[in-house]
BAFI-3210 file (N, C-alpha, C; in Angstrom, 3 decimals, decimal comma, padded with zeros to 6 digits):
// residues 118
n [1|2|3|4|5|6|7|8|9|10|11|12|13|14|15|16|17|18|19|20|21|22|23|24|25|26|27|28|29|30|31|32|33|34|35|36|37|38|39|40|41|42|43|44|45|46|47|48|49|50|51|52|53|54|55|56|57|58|59|60|61|62|63|64|65|66|67|68|69|70|71|72|73|74|75|76|77|78|79|80|81|82|83|84|85|86|87|88|89|90|91|92|93|94|95|96|97|98|99|100|101|102|103|104|105|106|107|108|109|110|111|112|113|114|115|116|117|118]
n.u [026,225|028,419|027,716|027,952|026,530|026,006|024,894|023,348|024,202|023,714|022,346|023,917|024,643|027,617|029,887|028,278|027,304|027,571|026,732|027,960|027,207|028,093|027,252|028,105|027,124|026,531|028,910|030,927|033,240|035,419|036,126|039,421|040,330|038,512|037,279|036,810|036,302|036,312|034,884|035,036|033,326|034,834|037,258|039,751|039,085|039,624|041,369|039,943|039,651|040,733|040,244|041,506|041,442|042,807|042,199|043,456|043,604|043,548|043,952|043,271|045,182|043,628|041,301|041,820|041,161|038,602|037,067|035,961|036,535|034,902|034,210|031,825|032,435|032,942|031,568|030,920|030,554|030,872|031,467|031,411|032,003|031,423|032,452|032,298|031,878|032,945|032,581|034,278|034,262|032,271|031,154|030,892|030,703|032,337|032,236|034,631|035,805|038,190|039,049|036,720|035,987|038,319|041,748|042,871|040,851|038,570|035,774|033,192|030,872|027,907|028,007|027,377|025,892|027,311|026,668|027,741|026,721|027,577]
n.v [-084,793|-082,096|-078,888|-075,343|-072,554|-069,156|-066,396|-063,306|-061,013|-057,679|-054,337|-051,563|-048,606|-046,592|-047,079|-048,732|-052,093|-055,613|-059,088|-061,897|-065,253|-068,689|-071,889|-075,258|-078,292|-081,844|-083,143|-085,305|-084,675|-082,415|-079,247|-078,289|-075,694|-072,687|-069,967|-066,531|-064,854|-062,087|-060,388|-057,617|-055,530|-055,782|-056,481|-058,811|-061,841|-061,757|-062,752|-062,495|-063,254|-065,910|-068,976|-071,598|-075,148|-075,272|-073,001|-070,694|-067,450|-065,221|-062,168|-060,004|-057,077|-054,842|-055,150|-055,602|-055,216|-054,392|-056,480|-059,643|-063,027|-066,058|-069,298|-071,905|-073,842|-077,257|-077,391|-077,061|-074,294|-070,901|-067,498|-064,013|-061,108|-057,837|-054,662|-051,042|-050,416|-049,659|-047,899|-049,119|-051,718|-052,936|-055,713|-059,073|-061,568|-064,534|-067,808|-070,219|-073,535|-075,858|-079,218|-080,709|-083,035|-084,451|-084,068|-081,003|-080,641|-078,311|-076,252|-074,037|-071,437|-069,917|-067,201|-063,975|-060,817|-057,756|-054,456|-051,219|-048,069|-044,658]
n.w [125,259|125,418|126,616|126,826|128,336|128,376|130,415|131,501|130,226|128,791|128,392|129,721|131,606|131,496|134,141|135,534|136,626|135,926|136,104|134,806|133,920|133,467|132,581|132,398|130,866|130,522|131,005|132,956|134,079|135,837|134,740|133,880|133,486|133,401|131,555|130,552|127,569|125,264|122,467|120,589|118,166|115,015|116,067|117,322|119,133|122,614|125,576|128,753|131,507|133,652|135,466|137,414|138,244|140,547|141,812|141,160|139,651|136,822|135,027|132,246|131,600|131,065|132,490|135,116|138,548|138,101|137,094|138,243|138,431|139,224|140,599|141,012|143,454|143,063|140,765|137,242|136,709|136,109|136,956|136,094|137,504|136,738|137,159|137,304|134,571|131,251|128,126|126,284|127,072|125,770|124,056|122,745|125,070|125,803|127,127|128,070|128,374|129,496|129,301|129,696|128,422|127,725|128,718|127,639|125,814|124,399|124,925|123,893|124,709|123,223|123,538|125,085|124,858|125,826|126,318|126,706|127,457|126,954]
ca.u [026,903|028,814|027,224|028,168|025,546|026,233|023,745|023,639|024,564|022,667|022,704|024,135|025,338|028,996|029,967|027,415|027,833|026,857|027,274|027,787|027,324|028,252|027,052|028,398|026,366|026,892|030,229|031,119|034,549|035,543|037,008|040,687|040,355|037,367|037,735|035,970|036,884|035,374|035,196|034,376|033,157|036,029|038,479|039,949|038,667|040,715|041,185|039,600|039,957|040,749|040,329|041,894|040,932|043,544|041,704|044,200|042,917|044,397|043,146|043,892|045,518|042,568|040,142|042,261|040,572|037,181|036,426|036,281|036,065|034,720|033,689|030,984|032,960|033,347|030,696|031,419|029,844|031,799|030,832|032,276|031,457|032,003|032,136|032,849|031,885|033,337|032,103|035,199|033,976|031,230|031,637|030,261|031,510|032,265|032,750|035,468|036,168|039,176|039,121|035,416|035,903|039,658|042,667|043,178|039,651|038,027|034,392|032,805|029,479|027,535|028,293|026,334|026,250|027,388|026,737|027,891|026,439|028,318]
ca.v [-083,737|-080,996|-077,565|-074,206|-071,514|-067,931|-065,549|-062,116|-059,835|-056,688|-052,943|-050,887|-047,330|-046,550|-047,024|-049,760|-053,436|-056,791|-060,380|-062,930|-066,628|-069,712|-073,223|-076,358|-079,512|-082,956|-083,681|-085,817|-084,222|-081,019|-078,534|-077,852|-074,236|-072,001|-068,621|-065,609|-064,094|-061,148|-059,942|-056,376|-055,431|-055,456|-056,842|-060,224|-062,309|-061,618|-063,370|-061,523|-063,784|-067,366|-069,588|-072,993|-076,092|-075,028|-071,774|-069,517|-066,596|-064,296|-061,182|-059,099|-055,802|-053,854|-055,372|-055,822|-054,315|-054,151|-057,763|-060,738|-064,342|-066,983|-070,599|-072,515|-075,066|-078,309|-077,376|-076,426|-073,020|-069,799|-066,192|-062,860|-059,863|-056,730|-053,386|-049,840|-050,683|-048,596|-048,176|-050,035|-053,097|-053,457|-056,871|-060,355|-062,283|-065,978|-068,709|-071,293|-074,544|-076,826|-080,462|-081,291|-084,383|-084,990|-082,970|-080,247|-080,367|-076,982|-076,018|-072,626|-071,073|-069,089|-065,802|-063,079|-059,442|-056,696|-053,148|-050,156|-046,758|-043,565]
ca.w [124,519|126,293|126,242|127,705|128,091|129,129|130,708|132,296|129,446|128,629|128,154|130,991|131,483|131,970|135,591|136,103|136,870|135,434|136,524|133,792|134,397|132,440|133,125|131,482|131,096|129,658|131,316|134,310|134,511|136,246|133,821|134,457|133,411|132,814|131,211|129,806|126,471|124,665|121,113|120,210|116,715|114,253|116,795|117,599|120,452|123,583|126,877|129,792|132,834|133,758|136,784|137,275|139,232|141,788|142,414|140,729|138,688|136,091|134,333|131,287|132,247|130,847|133,365|136,498|139,520|137,800|136,813|139,156|137,986|140,336|140,190|142,031|144,036|142,145|139,597|136,028|136,585|136,340|136,914|135,881|138,045|135,989|137,797|136,685|133,134|130,341|126,760|125,594|127,488|124,891|123,303|123,044|126,053|125,598|128,145|127,544|129,382|129,046|130,047|130,014|127,862|127,937|128,990|126,445|125,018|124,631|124,540|123,926|124,697|122,079|123,835|125,578|124,472|126,826|125,674|127,691|126,879|127,611]
c.u [027,191|028,297|027,615|027,148|025,836|024,917|024,221|024,049|023,417|023,228|022,806|024,862|026,762|029,005|029,134|028,102|026,947|027,511|026,932|027,954|027,442|028,126|027,324|027,552|026,874|028,260|030,266|032,480|034,483|036,531|038,285|040,767|039,045|037,754|036,633|036,827|035,853|035,847|034,348|034,259|034,459|037,330|038,557|039,431|039,865|040,352|040,955|040,040|039,920|040,741|040,614|041,292|041,648|043,110|042,462|043,396|043,928|043,498|043,957|044,125|044,367|041,409|040,534|041,679|039,102|036,405|036,874|035,680|035,954|034,063|032,884|031,561|033,441|032,498|031,405|030,592|030,821|031,050|031,877|031,540|032,180|031,530|032,767|032,965|032,210|032,787|033,007|035,073|032,879|031,788|030,687|031,213|031,245|032,870|033,527|035,809|037,132|039,138|037,792|035,241|037,231|040,585|043,054|041,977|039,129|036,597|034,065|031,294|029,191|027,781|027,086|026,797|026,241|027,568|026,744|027,690|027,157|027,380]
c.v [-082,575|-079,678|-076,554|-073,141|-070,332|-067,203|-064,308|-060,890|-058,855|-055,321|-052,232|-049,571|-047,440|-046,342|-048,086|-051,101|-054,493|-058,025|-061,406|-064,301|-067,572|-071,067|-074,257|-077,561|-080,605|-083,554|-084,172|-085,416|-082,780|-080,344|-078,103|-076,337|-073,750|-070,545|-067,826|-064,903|-063,064|-060,765|-058,730|-056,321|-055,030|-055,830|-058,354|-060,578|-062,238|-062,261|-062,300|-062,023|-065,302|-067,784|-071,070|-073,840|-075,915|-073,735|-070,528|-068,747|-065,682|-063,398|-060,440|-057,762|-054,810|-053,991|-055,575|-054,763|-054,034|-055,446|-058,786|-062,028|-065,257|-068,252|-071,192|-073,853|-076,043|-078,330|-076,754|-075,186|-071,917|-068,479|-065,123|-061,624|-058,705|-055,435|-052,240|-049,996|-049,439|-048,913|-049,158|-051,481|-053,736|-054,547|-058,041|-061,115|-063,783|-066,723|-069,837|-072,244|-075,551|-078,052|-081,104|-082,696|-085,118|-083,803|-082,289|-079,961|-078,982|-076,910|-074,554|-072,488|-070,188|-067,608|-065,048|-061,641|-058,530|-055,381|-052,078|-048,819|-045,673|-042,472]
c.w [125,470|125,743|127,297|127,339|128,997|129,372|131,444|131,516|129,345|128,330|129,496|130,746|132,002|133,484|136,289|136,235|136,212|136,021|135,455|134,426|133,219|133,112|132,050|131,853|130,174|129,919|132,751|134,862|134,975|135,311|134,532|134,543|132,821|132,633|130,543|128,765|126,036|123,274|120,782|118,688|116,025|114,921|116,991|118,986|121,405|124,908|127,930|131,168|132,802|135,222|136,597|138,393|140,571|142,468|142,020|139,691|138,001|135,259|133,283|131,985|132,161|131,834|134,820|137,420|139,288|137,599|137,848|138,636|139,196|139,823|141,341|142,465|142,997|140,877|138,404|135,731|136,944|136,171|136,613|136,389|137,376|136,641|137,020|135,171|132,331|128,949|126,011|126,064|126,628|123,999|123,523|123,953|125,924|126,782|127,468|128,679|128,766|129,929|130,376|129,456|127,998|128,146|127,686|125,570|125,364|124,137|124,757|124,046|123,500|122,291|124,355|125,345|125,694|126,076|126,752|127,005|127,666|128,098]
res [q|v|r|l|v|e|s|g|g|g|l|v|q|a|g|g|s|l|r|l|s|c|a|a|s|g|s|s|f|r|a|n|t|m|a|w|y|r|q|a|p|g|k|q|r|e|l|v|a|t|t|t|v|f|g|t|t|d|y|a|d|a|v|k|g|r|f|t|i|s|r|d|g|a|k|n|t|v|h|l|q|i|n|s|l|k|p|e|d|t|a|v|y|y|c|n|a|e|g|l|t|y|s|g|s|e|h|w|g|p|g|t|q|v|t|v|s|s]
***
């Protein structure tokens, strides 16, 4: 059974940094795309950053220059380095992976809470 598990969330002051990690297990395939989403209270889930099997990355405008997504080589492990945190970054951060079972399949982690105090 495929599972994604996030870690690294927590409470941090504005201006601080966090490093989120997500590890997938239960798949012999390399995910085509791995991504981070976030959902703030009362808001819809939004895409934060993506990385593809080709090494390309993309970011939401709100996080460009502050967030960095990276992947551990051929592993289904992805990280999100978050710098210069702002209170508006407070949200549950979710890991998403596409292609772990078949092309187009999607799997989600349970999420990790990031809270930024002002």
